[in-house]
N, C-alpha and C positions, 0 to 999 in steps of 0.2 A: 505494500499499500505508498502511494508517497506522503511526505510530510503535510505537504500539505493540505490535503483529503484530513488526514491523521490530526490534522489539527484543528481541523474544521468541525470532525466529527465529537473530537474534547469540550471546542466550544457547546456547537450543542447538546450534550448532554451535559454540559454544565449551570447552559438557562435553565436546560427543564428539573434540574434539579432545585435552585434558586426559584423556581417560578410553585414548585411541587412543594417546597417550605415557607412561599407567601403563602399559596392555599388552604396549605395546614392551619399553619396562624389564623388564618379569617375563620375555617371550622372554630377553632379553639377559641377564639374572640367572641361567637355565636355563642358554644354551646354553655359558656359564662354567663353571659348575655339572656340566654333562657335558663339558668338557672334562678339567677339573678331575680328574674322578673318572676319564677314560680315564687322562690321565699319571698317577696315582698306578695305575693298573693293570699299564698298559705298565711302570711301575718296578720291581711287584711280580712280574710275571711277568720280567722282566730278572737280577733278583736269585735267584729261584727259579730259573731255569737257570744262574745263574753257582754258586749252592752243587750243582746236580745234578749240571753238571759237576766242579766241584772234590773232589767227594767219588768220584765215579768210579773216576779214574786207572786206568785201561787200558793193560793193556799196549804195545798197538799204536797207534800213532797216527791220530788222526780226520783223512781227508783232506779234507773237505769239502764231500765231491761227495751224501753224504747227510745232510738239515737232520736237527737232535736230535728231535723230533719225530713222525717221517715213520716211525714205526715200524708196521709194516705191520696189519691186524685183523683176523682171524680172519674169511670170507667167512659171512654167515650163510645157511644153509641156509632157500632158499624153499618153504616150506611147500603145494606144487600137487597139484591134483588129475591123473590119470595123463592125462583129457583136455585141461584147463587146458595142460601141460605141452605135449603134440604142437599143443594151436593155435598156441602161442606160438615151437614150433619150425619149423609150418610156416610163421610169419611171417616170421622170422628169412630161413629159407631165400629167402624170393622178394623181397624186402629184397637180400640180397647175388646174387642172380642178377638183380635189376633193375640192381645198384651195376655189376656186371659187364657188362650189357648197353650202358652205361650211358661205360662205359669205353672200352669197343670201340668203340662208335660214334662218341666222339668222338675215338681216336687214328685211325683210315681218312680222314676227312677230309683229316687234315692232313700225313699223308705221299704221299696224293694228288697235292697241291696245293703243297708239299718243291719249291723250283727244282735239286734235285740228282736226274737217276736213279737209281734203287737199283744199288745194284752185280750184277753176276752172275756168275757163274764162266765164266773162256773155258775155250769150247767144244778140246776137244781135235782135230787136224784129223788125219787119215789122212797129211798131206801134211808134216810136222812143224811146217806153219807156223802 
């Protein structure tokens, strides 16, 4: 390979490496900005929760079993045509039937392979034994 060609290849490689390091620096900066924005958002959210719970002053104490943001949302009514509603109902019934059948098939073999025999009520004999 000629000297001029070799120098040019080395120069191109150096330029590529410099650009990649600049690109890496930009990406790291963006990541840092995103992390700080996330932290600010979390701090703002916790401050809002604290002010909301302080202003609440409910007479009964909260048990902690329910999250503060987990209020029940009203169900949205689906605007379905009667044909589509019937089609969905049939599909769900078929799925439930398949699920029941699968559960029935799954428990049967395990009962047959169990080491203990099923207990049957003792038969009453006429002679009292």
